[in-house]
SEPAPA-535771 format. One record per residue (C-alpha): residue number from 1; residue in three letters; z, x, y. Coordinates in pm, whole numbers, plus 50000, padded with zeros to 5 digits. Each point is the difference from the previous one (the first is absolute). Layout:
! SEPAPA-535771
SITE  num  residu     c3     c1     c2
SITE  NUM     ALA      Z      X      Y
...
END
This chain:
! SEPAPA-535771
SITE  num  residu     c3     c1     c2
SITE    1     UNK  58284  11896  25810
SITE    2     UNK  49991  50373  50051
SITE    3     UNK  50083  50235  49782
SITE    4     UNK  50266  50262  50066
SITE    5     UNK  49903  50374  49951
SITE    6     UNK  50279  50169  49820
SITE    7     UNK  50066  50391  49928
SITE    8     UNK  50224  50117  49760
SITE    9     UNK  50211  50336  50086
SITE   10     UNK  50160  50060  49592
SITE   11     UNK  49811  49926  49737
SITE   12     UNK  50307  49931  49692
SITE   13     UNK  50136  49733  49831
SITE   14     UNK  50090  49784  50301
SITE   15     UNK  49636  50044  50190
SITE   16     UNK  49860  49924  49651
SITE   17     UNK  50227  49654  49983
SITE   18     UNK  49867  49949  50375
SITE   19     UNK  49623  50042  49916
SITE   20     UNK  50013  49716  49728
SITE   21     UNK  50124  49765  50203
SITE   22     UNK  49777  50111  50342
SITE   23     UNK  49683  49912  49719
SITE   24     UNK  50184  49688  49911
SITE   25     UNK  49967  49916  50388
SITE   26     UNK  49647  50164  50074
SITE   27     UNK  49927  49685  50241
SITE   28     UNK  50248  50139  50175
SITE   29     UNK  50035  50368  49967
SITE   30     UNK  49718  50296  49932
SITE   31     UNK  50149  50338  49860
SITE   32     UNK  49821  50264  50185
SITE   33     UNK  50134  50343  49945
SITE   34     UNK  50293  50152  49822
SITE   35     UNK  50192  50362  50026
SITE   36     UNK  50230  50181  49841
SITE   37     UNK  50119  50373  49989
SITE   38     UNK  49912  50006  49609
SITE   39     UNK  49579  49925  50048
SITE   40     UNK  49987  49893  49627
SITE   41     UNK  50217  49750  50032
SITE   42     UNK  49848  49905  50328
SITE   43     UNK  49666  49954  49888
SITE   44     UNK  50135  49818  49649
SITE   45     UNK  50133  49729  50231
SITE   46     UNK  49670  50004  50244
SITE   47     UNK  49767  49980  49682
SITE   48     UNK  50174  49695  49836
SITE   49     UNK  49950  49850  50318
SITE   50     UNK  49708  50062  50159
SITE   51     UNK  50168  50190  50252
SITE   52     UNK  49886  50329  50219
SITE   53     UNK  50256  50285  50031
SITE   54     UNK  50152  50193  50255
SITE   55     UNK  50130  50411  50039
SITE   56     UNK  50275  49928  50236
SITE   57     UNK  50180  49709  50058
SITE   58     UNK  49927  50079  50400
SITE   59     UNK  49651  49971  49890
SITE   60     UNK  50052  49686  49845
SITE   61     UNK  50196  49859  50328
SITE   62     UNK  49745  50108  50240
SITE   63     UNK  49695  49764  49797
SITE   64     UNK  49869  49722  50249
SITE   65     UNK  49965  49782  49702
SITE   66     UNK  50371  49947  49917
SITE   67     UNK  50245  49730  50148
SITE   68     UNK  50265  50057  49761
SITE   69     UNK  50160  50276  49794
SITE   70     UNK  50218  50002  49670
SITE   71     UNK  50267  50238  49961
SITE   72     UNK  50062  50098  49651
SITE   73     UNK  50207  50317  50049
SITE   74     UNK  50331  50202  49908
SITE   75     UNK  50243  49823  50215
SITE   76     UNK  50069  50345  50212
SITE   77     UNK  49629  49924  50135
SITE   78     UNK  50021  49628  50079
SITE   79     UNK  50101  50053  50366
SITE   80     UNK  49777  50278  50096
SITE   81     UNK  49672  49803  49862
SITE   82     UNK  50102  49674  50095
SITE   83     UNK  50048  50184  50347
SITE   84     UNK  49625  50180  50018
SITE   85     UNK  49905  49659  49897
SITE   86     UNK  50150  49735  50247
SITE   87     UNK  49877  50300  50290
SITE   88     UNK  49641  49975  49827
SITE   89     UNK  49980  49634  50066
SITE   90     UNK  50046  49891  49644
SITE   91     UNK  50185  49710  49853
SITE   92     UNK  50264  50143  49719
SITE   93     UNK  50120  49865  49694
SITE   94     UNK  50229  50298  49841
SITE   95     UNK  50186  49970  49712
SITE   96     UNK  50350  49993  49945
SITE   97     UNK  50285  50117  50100
SITE   98     UNK  49898  50022  50352
SITE   99     UNK  50103  50351  50025
SITE  100     UNK  50331  50218  49899
SITE  101     UNK  50187  50002  50343
SITE  102     UNK  50039  49717  50268
SITE  103     UNK  49919  50250  50255
SITE  104     UNK  49602  50011  49816
SITE  105     UNK  50004  49614  49969
SITE  106     UNK  50076  49973  50372
SITE  107     UNK  49736  50240  50074
SITE  108     UNK  49753  49796  49793
SITE  109     UNK  50117  49646  50180
SITE  110     UNK  49953  50151  50329
SITE  111     UNK  49656  50141  49911
SITE  112     UNK  49850  49648  49880
SITE  113     UNK  50103  49831  50302
SITE  114     UNK  49885  50305  50244
SITE  115     UNK  49621  49976  49812
SITE  116     UNK  50038  49600  49990
SITE  117     UNK  49909  50015  49573
SITE  118     UNK  50129  49799  49718
SITE  119     UNK  50282  50187  49839
SITE  120     UNK  50168  49886  49676
SITE  121     UNK  50173  50111  49711
SITE  122     UNK  49803  49983  49611
SITE  123     UNK  50342  49819  49868
SITE  124     UNK  49847  49804  49721
SITE  125     UNK  50333  49846  49911
SITE  126     UNK  50003  49803  50314
SITE  127     UNK  49630  49834  49855
SITE  128     UNK  50113  49968  49629
SITE  129     UNK  49964  49606  49935
SITE  130     UNK  50311  50042  49841
SITE  131     UNK  50185  50142  50266
SITE  132     UNK  49867  49725  50222
SITE  133     UNK  50077  49711  49797
SITE  134     UNK  50377  50124  50003
SITE  135     UNK  49986  50063  50374
SITE  136     UNK  49896  49616  50038
SITE  137     UNK  50242  49855  49763
SITE  138     UNK  50254  50223  50167
SITE  139     UNK  49852  49881  50369
SITE  140     UNK  50091  49629  49896
SITE  141     UNK  50298  50033  49893
SITE  142     UNK  49897  49935  49623
SITE  143     UNK  50333  50188  49886
SITE  144     UNK  50222  49958  50307
SITE  145     UNK  50162  50319  50176
SITE  146     UNK  49921  50314  49817
SITE  147     UNK  50340  50203  49928
SITE  148     UNK  49904  50244  49726
SITE  149     UNK  49647  50193  49879
SITE  150     UNK  49906  50286  49768
SITE  151     UNK  49687  50152  50016
SITE  152     UNK  49846  50249  49785
SITE  153     UNK  49662  50221  49989
SITE  154     UNK  49911  50254  49683
SITE  155     UNK  49705  50263  49934
SITE  156     UNK  49963  50308  49821
SITE  157     UNK  49907  50226  50262
SITE  158     UNK  50129  50310  49795
SITE  159     UNK  49637  50110  49936
SITE  160     UNK  49946  50134  50353
SITE  161     UNK  50371  50021  50078
SITE  162     UNK  50032  50262  49743
SITE  163     UNK  49731  50226  50197
SITE  164     UNK  50162  50194  50215
SITE  165     UNK  49753  50043  50305
SITE  166     UNK  49905  49626  49961
SITE  167     UNK  50099  49835  50307
SITE  168     UNK  50170  49699  49832
SITE  169     UNK  50409  49953  50031
SITE  170     UNK  49992  50334  50294
SITE  171     UNK  50217  49919  50202
SITE  172     UNK  49800  50251  50238
SITE  173     UNK  49645  49777  49905
SITE  174     UNK  50091  49680  49904
SITE  175     UNK  50350  49939  50218
SITE  176     UNK  50220  50005  49653
SITE  177     UNK  49946  49891  49659
SITE  178     UNK  49979  49642  49854
SITE  179     UNK  50201  49800  50242
SITE  180     UNK  49769  50083  50286
SITE  181     UNK  49687  49962  49747
SITE  182     UNK  50098  49674  49881
SITE  183     UNK  50343  49866  50128
SITE  184     UNK  49758  49951  50353
SITE  185     UNK  49829  49694  49806
SITE  186     UNK  50317  49861  49889
SITE  187     UNK  50160  50037  50290
SITE  188     UNK  49661  49850  50173
SITE  189     UNK  50039  49676  49794
SITE  190     UNK  50370  49955  50026
SITE  191     UNK  50001  50024  50410
SITE  192     UNK  49762  49705  49990
SITE  193     UNK  50203  49815  49809
SITE  194     UNK  50320  50058  50160
SITE  195     UNK  49976  50150  50291
SITE  196     UNK  50139  50360  50145
SITE  197     UNK  50223  50254  49815
SITE  198     UNK  50348  50066  50153
SITE  199     UNK  50134  50252  49801
SITE  200     UNK  49866  50178  49623
SITE  201     UNK  50196  50230  49729
SITE  202     UNK  49815  50163  49785
SITE  203     UNK  49990  50272  49723
SITE  204     UNK  49703  50193  49916
SITE  205     UNK  49972  50186  49707
SITE  206     UNK  49753  50303  49813
SITE  207     UNK  50047  49950  49590
SITE  208     UNK  49599  50050  49923
SITE  209     UNK  49853  50223  50232
SITE  210     UNK  50260  50268  50097
SITE  211     UNK  49697  50257  50210
SITE  212     UNK  50198  50109  50281
SITE  213     UNK  49728  49901  50235
SITE  214     UNK  50006  49624  49944
SITE  215     UNK  50250  49741  50049
SITE  216     UNK  50140  49715  49803
SITE  217     UNK  49851  49810  49754
SITE  218     UNK  50210  49719  49978
SITE  219     UNK  50190  49822  50258
SITE  220     UNK  50238  49671  50017
SITE  221     UNK  50098  49858  50339
SITE  222     UNK  50256  49735  50117
SITE  223     UNK  49872  49823  50332
SITE  224     UNK  50173  49711  50185
SITE  225     UNK  49760  49811  50233
SITE  226     UNK  50088  49881  50365
SITE  227     UNK  50023  49690  49853
SITE  228     UNK  50246  50032  49758
SITE  229     UNK  49837  50064  49707
SITE  230     UNK  50014  50248  49765
SITE  231     UNK  49771  50236  49768
SITE  232     UNK  49931  50208  49706
SITE  233     UNK  49679  50190  50023
SITE  234     UNK  49920  50253  49714
SITE  235     UNK  49697  50196  49981
SITE  236     UNK  49862  50330  49779
SITE  237     UNK  49755  50197  49906
SITE  238     UNK  50076  50082  49654
SITE  239     UNK  49953  49693  49807
SITE  240     UNK  49798  49997  49661
SITE  241     UNK  49829  49667  50052
SITE  242     UNK  49748  49798  50197
SITE  243     UNK  50108  49999  50322
SITE  244     UNK  50139  49729  50148
SITE  245     UNK  50216  49819  50244
SITE  246     UNK  50284  49761  50004
SITE  247     UNK  50177  49718  50244
SITE  248     UNK  50309  49804  49975
SITE  249     UNK  50077  49789  50259
SITE  250     UNK  50352  49774  49969
SITE  251     UNK  50050  49678  50288
SITE  252     UNK  50286  49796  50037
SITE  253     UNK  49725  49731  49872
SITE  254     UNK  49823  50203  49753
SITE  255     UNK  49857  50313  49824
SITE  256     UNK  49625  50189  50040
SITE  257     UNK  49905  50247  49728
SITE  258     UNK  49684  50146  50048
SITE  259     UNK  49847  50277  49754
SITE  260     UNK  49659  50193  50026
SITE  261     UNK  49971  50008  49624
SITE  262     UNK  50014  49642  49939
SITE  263     UNK  49688  49756  50000
SITE  264     UNK  50170  49791  50177
SITE  265     UNK  50181  50205  50272
SITE  266     UNK  50215  49790  50200
SITE  267     UNK  50316  49742  49807
SITE  268     UNK  50165  49809  50232
SITE  269     UNK  50320  49811  49945
SITE  270     UNK  50135  49731  50286
SITE  271     UNK  50216  49744  50069
SITE  272     UNK  49845  49908  50319
SITE  273     UNK  49882  49647  50030
SITE  274     UNK  49657  50135  50158
SITE  275     UNK  49914  50078  49630
SITE  276     UNK  49939  49655  49892
SITE  277     UNK  49936  49956  49644
SITE  278     UNK  50049  50433  49960
SITE  279     UNK  50377  49986  50146
SITE  280     UNK  50243  50114  49744
SITE  281     UNK  49810  50159  49762
SITE  282     UNK  49764  50343  49926
SITE  283     UNK  49639  49965  50196
SITE  284     UNK  49701  50259  49991
SITE  285     UNK  49801  49924  50307
SITE  286     UNK  49662  50054  49977
SITE  287     UNK  49934  50361  50092
SITE  288     UNK  49665  50239  50030
SITE  289     UNK  50124  50313  49788
SITE  290     UNK  49886  50163  49707
SITE  291     UNK  50326  50314  49826
SITE  292     UNK  49928  50386  50120
SITE  293     UNK  49740  50091  50042
SITE  294     UNK  49859  49667  50116
SITE  295     UNK  50197  49957  50279
SITE  296     UNK  49887  50255  50197
SITE  297     UNK  49627  49857  50093
SITE  298     UNK  50178  49732  50058
SITE  299     UNK  50228  50120  50258
SITE  300     UNK  49760  50207  50186
SITE  301     UNK  49754  49767  50031
SITE  302     UNK  50217  49792  50195
SITE  303     UNK  50149  50294  50196
SITE  304     UNK  49614  50135  50069
SITE  305     UNK  49864  49669  50090
SITE  306     UNK  50326  49965  50255
SITE  307     UNK  49928  50301  50146
SITE  308     UNK  49639  49917  50054
SITE  309     UNK  50057  49657  50172
SITE  310     UNK  50195  50112  50219
SITE  311     UNK  49694  50256  50114
SITE  312     UNK  49744  49678  50010
SITE  313     UNK  50255  49804  50147
SITE  314     UNK  50122  50216  50270
SITE  315     UNK  50419  49913  49887
SITE  316     UNK  50292  50220  49849
SITE  317     UNK  50077  50025  49676
SITE  318     UNK  50263  49750  49865
SITE  319     UNK  50131  50389  49851
SITE  320     UNK  50109  50205  50351
SITE  321     UNK  50075  50301  50012
SITE  322     UNK  50331  49971  50093
SITE  323     UNK  50114  49833  49701
SITE  324     UNK  49849  50296  49773
SITE  325     UNK  50201  50220  50240
SITE  326     UNK  50277  49766  49924
SITE  327     UNK  49968  50094  49618
SITE  328     UNK  49987  50386  50055
SITE  329     UNK  50337  49969  50240
SITE  330     UNK  50135  49827  49682
SITE  331     UNK  49900  50243  49757
SITE  332     UNK  50122  50265  50271
SITE  333     UNK  50339  49829  50013
SITE  334     UNK  50038  50023  49645
SITE  335     UNK  49941  50368  49988
SITE  336     UNK  50268  50007  50265
SITE  337     UNK  50203  49865  49755
SITE  338     UNK  49978  50210  49705
SITE  339     UNK  50009  50307  50232
SITE  340     UNK  50286  49899  50152
SITE  341     UNK  50189  49786  49680
SITE  342     UNK  50088  49725  50245
SITE  343     UNK  49882  49653  50128
SITE  344     UNK  49726  50070  50257
SITE  345     UNK  49951  49675  50261
SITE  346     UNK  49671  50018  50188
SITE  347     UNK  50182  50164  50326
SITE  348     UNK  50086  50312  49812
SITE  349     UNK  49635  50044  49918
SITE  350     UNK  49958  49949  50403
SITE  351     UNK  50218  50242  50052
SITE  352     UNK  49828  50270  49812
SITE  353     UNK  49672  49899  50118
SITE  354     UNK  50109  50021  50334
SITE  355     UNK  50170  50366  49972
SITE  356     UNK  49829  50188  49732
SITE  357     UNK  49722  49786  49878
SITE  358     UNK  49960  49807  49715
SITE  359     UNK  49791  50305  49794
SITE  360     UNK  50352  50159  49951
SITE  361     UNK  50110  49725  49728
SITE  362     UNK  49711  50096  49793
SITE  363     UNK  50085  50389  50022
SITE  364     UNK  50223  50064  49671
SITE  365     UNK  49918  49701  49840
SITE  366     UNK  49888  50232  49709
SITE  367     UNK  50322  50143  49955
SITE  368     UNK  50202  49667  49973
SITE  369     UNK  50003  49850  49619
SITE  370     UNK  50281  49785  49816
END
């Protein structure tokens, strides 16, 4: 089996997680070179993982000894560097969210298809074993038809958000606040489980970080799906406890609870006869998992190995760019709802996209608060 030779553009925390994941599958991956605008940060990552460094991302992309590029940059740079990588004939794994606007997402997809390269968004929640197990049980009807869902993600980004010149939380550089950054995780998983979103209603709040150039640090969303299911999604940048995620699914034949902080992260109660002797009682299936920070290397390893296997075996990623674009679209529906104070449907987003462009939805987010 040949090794896929990878270069890393952007050497922050996400890149460090990816580098560790790639080192764990070194029979399939060779980390070659790194670039970051902060030279010290690039050299630190390169030294840790036996890589070279480059002076510019363009010089990295021009190298003949690379098959693929891992992009771990601020959100506003995702489209620019992805397109450049595709034009250089490199396969691309780009960190989430795909891009702040649908127009940028479309340009990235078009560029990858034109170049004939593999293109995947690094949505690690789609590869977390706990979420895979939940998806499997929902797919086989263990809790019947899902009627109601609740999803939560809470972290503390207060140190970076408190810096006026940091890109985190900036509508211009990040595409919004916590909803663009963390909401795509929740929306990616929920759309995987429940299908397409029909409509959204959203509240945004600036409760801790009230800098003029920062967007929301907390958000609450209500979604209705095309299959009739409804969901509540809460995301926060201001939680003073270890980061975690939770998911609750309530169906016609049972309930699934999932929490990243639990040693056994999934609990199922089902009345389905297919559950056998596990029927009518709480059951925790065996899942590869570790509470924070252990679930990061687990999910990143599965995610990165999937991308590499797609290159080696010439197949398309399971998590397609179109799926990633759909999660960005859901975020933008929510932002449009917060700005208008109304329930927003997909057709409303499409109308904005065809007239003003979805960048108009992001403009002025820093002025919205409850």
